[in-house]
N, C-alpha and C positions, 0 to 999 in steps of 0.2 A: 632192663634196669639202668643201663648206661645212658640211654636216651632220656629216660625219666629224670635221672640225676642232673643231666645237662640242662633240661628244661626248667627244673626247679631252681637251679643255680642262676639261670638267666632271669627268671621271675624275681628272685631275691635281689639281684643286682639292679634290676629295673626299679623295684620299690625303694631301694636304697638311694638311687639317683634322684628320686622325686622328693626326698626329704627337705632339700633346700627350698624348693618351690612351696611345699606345704608349710614350712616354717615361716616363709615370707607372707603367705596368705593368712596364717594364724596371727601374725603381728599386726596386720592391717585390721583384722576383725577386732583384735583386742583394743586397738586405739579407738575404733568407732564405739565399742561398748563403753569404754571409760568416758568418752565425750558425752554419750547419752546419759550415763548414770550421774555424772557431775554437772550436767546442764551446760556444757561448754560447746562452742561451735565445732563442727566437723573439721579436722585438719584440711588445709587447702589441697594438698596433694591427693586426698582421698575423695574429694567431692564428686568427681566423675564416676567413681566406682561405688558410691555410697548405696544406691538403690539395689544393685546386685548383691553386694556384701550383706546388707541388712536382710535381704530375703534368705540368704544362706544361714545367717545367724538365727533367724526365727525357726528354721527347720532342724537346728542342732540341739543335742541334749548334752548332759555332762560327760557321756562316754565318747561321742563323736566330735565334740568341740576341741579336744586336745589332740594334736597331731601325733601319729604313731612313728616310731623309729625302727631301725633295723634290729635294735635290742629286743623289741617286742616280738619280732619274727624269730629271733634266735631261740627263745624259750617259750614259744607259743604253746607247745605240747607238754610243757613241764608239769602242768596240773592235771593232764589227762592220763599219763602213764608214768610208772616209776622209772627212774634212771636205770640204765643197763650199761655197765662199765667194763672195758677191757683193760687189764693191767699187763704191761710188758716192760722189757728192759732193753738196754743197749746190748749189742752182740757180745757173746762170750762173758756172761756176768760171773762175778765172783760169788763165793758162798755167802758172805755177809749181805750182798745185794739180793740174792735169792731169798734169804731169810727175811729181809725187810719187806720185800714184795709179798711174800706169803702172809705176813702180818697185816699189810695194807688190804689184802683181799678180805679179811674179816672186819677191818675198819669200815670199808665202803660196802654197804649191802648190795646184793645183786651184782657183785663184781666177779669177773672171771679172769684167771691168770693164764697167760700164754707164753710159752718159750719162743723167743724171737727167732732163733735159728738164722737162716740166711734170707729171711723175708725182708723186703724193702718197705719203707714207710707207705708208699703209694698203694702197694698191695694190701697192707694191713688196713688202711683207711677204707679202701674200696670194699673189702670183705666185711668190715664193720658196718658200713652203710647198708649193704645188702642183707645183713642179719639184724638190722634195726638196733644197733648199739647207739646210745646217746652220747657217750664220752669215751675217749681213749686217754689213758694216763701212761706216760713213758718216764721211767726212772733211770737216771744216769748215775755214774759213780766215777771216782778218781782214786786209783790205788786201793780198791776194796772198800772205800768209804762212800756211801750215797751222798751226792752233792747237787743233784738237779732233778727237778720234777716239771714235766710239761703236761698240761691239761688241755685237751683239744675237744671242744664240743662239736657234735655232729648234728645235722649234715653240713652246716655252713660256717660254723665258728661260734664264739671266738676261741682264741688259743692264748693261754697264759704260761709264761716261763717263770718258774720259781727256782731260787737257790735253796738247797737243803743244808741246814746246819744243826750241829749238836744232836745227832740222831742217837737215840737210846731205844733199842728194841726190847721186847719182852724176853728175848733169848739172852740178852746181856744181864738181866736182873737175876741175881743168884737165888733170892728167896721166892720160889715159885708158889708156895702156899700163901704168902702175903698178898700176891696180886690175883690169885684165883684163876678161874677160867674166863675166856672171853665170850660174852653172850652174842648171839646173832640177831637180837631184836633191833628194830629200827630205832636209832638214837634220837634224843632231843638235841637241838643245836643251840649253842650260845655263841653269838657273834658280837664281840666287844670292840668298840672304838673304831668302827668303819664309818667315819663321819663325812669325809669329803666325797666328791663325785667319783673319783678313782676308787675310794674305799667302798662305796656302794657297788661299783662295778665288780670289784674283787670279791666282795661278799656274795654277789649274785652268782659268780662263777663257782664259788665253793659250796654254797648252800644247795645248788641244784645237783650236786653229786649224791645227795641223800634224799630218800623218799620221806613222805609224811609219816611220823611215828604215831603209835597209839598213846592215848593219854597216860596209861599206867606204866609206860616203859621206864625202867630204872637205869637206863644207859644214857650217858651224856657225853657229847663231843663238843669241845670248846676251841674256838679260833679267837684268840685275844691279840689285838694289835698293840704293840709297844714299840714306839719309835720306828715304825715301818717294818718291824720284824714281827711276823705272825706266829704266835706260840700255839702249838697244837697239843691239847691234853685230852686224855680219854679216861673217863671215870664211870663207875656205877655207884649208886647211893642206896643206903639201907636205913631202915627205921627200927633200930633194935629196942628202943624204949617207948615206942608209940609214935603218933603222928607229929609230935613236936620235937622229936630228937632225930636228927639226920646225920649220918656218917658217910663221908665220901671215901671211896677207895680207888686209887689210880690203878688201871689195869694195862696201861701202855698200848702201843709204843708212844714215845714223845719225841718231838722234833720242832724245829723252827723253819719258817718259810720267809724268803725275801723275794718280793716281786721285782722282776727285771724288765718284762716286756709283755704287752698285750697286743695281739694281732687280730684283725678282722678277717679271719679265714681259718682253714684247717691245716693240719700238720704238714701235708704234702705240698701245700701251695707256698712256694718260696717267694712269689710275687705279691702275697697278701699285704694289704695296707696295714701299716703300723698305727695303732691307736694311741699307745703310750710306751715310752721306753726310758729307762734310767740313763742319764748322761754322766760323764765323768765329774762335772762340776757339782752335780747333785750330792755327791758323797761328802762334800765339805759344808753343805748347808745344814748345820746342826740345829738351828733354831726353827727350821721348816719341816713339817711333816706332810707327806703326800697322800697317805691313806687315812689317817685319823688325826684327832687333836693331840697335840703334845702336852703332857701334864706339866703343870707349873713346878719349878723347883721349890724345895721346902722353905728356903730362906725368903723367897718371894711371897709365898703364902703367908708367912709370919708377918711380913711387912704390911700386906693387904689387910690382915685381921687387926693389926695394931692401928 
């Protein structure tokens, strides 16, 4: 198993190293296609390669003409099998953190919770690979308050670091009858305002934690981006008065996520390449949003309408 993982990792890194060459070849083919479609002469720097490139263009279709990236390799099996998630915590977790992780186990279908104990991260990741887990989620805390979430996709990555804010568990809600029981059906997903390239990357990491639901599922999980803070909400809907009347009931838990870093590797790889990281100066850029589109202020909308 160890040799197989090493071989797969080498193949993945080799395919990743070819991305630059494939992208350059794709740009050359695109320039020749545009010149032929618009009736313009072939660019001077491509005339020596025109015959070979046109032969490759004739053999391509809509699927093979677009170069693949390492992102395609990361989630290549996502449509083949359902995700299998391991949930764990930092060492010596407090009672509130244990309660929060227990509720997360029901939020993510096919999730298993494990007591961390004295195990190190490398042992956990290797064990998860051998048992065909697709993701590992590690939850951190500070003085009994959950404050961090790490999602590591297996076997090669990516890994996303999130900050946890304003956590409200089902256990904290006093009126248990109002929230009802938590169903275990696969939920429908709502991903709102993940418009940028980083937003699409973040949505890709989050949505592959959930399997494909059945059409009649009444459970809904929402990730709504507001000013780079991702609001998590968990609802079920009912139709008490027929198909035209819909009532939403929040069943918890609720929290907010703040993306801090995305790495091209797994949790035990400290040398993994950093794809994106928040910098100190980014906290002052109030007019710029990195994950989605920033909504216009009300006074600006009024001026535009006028």
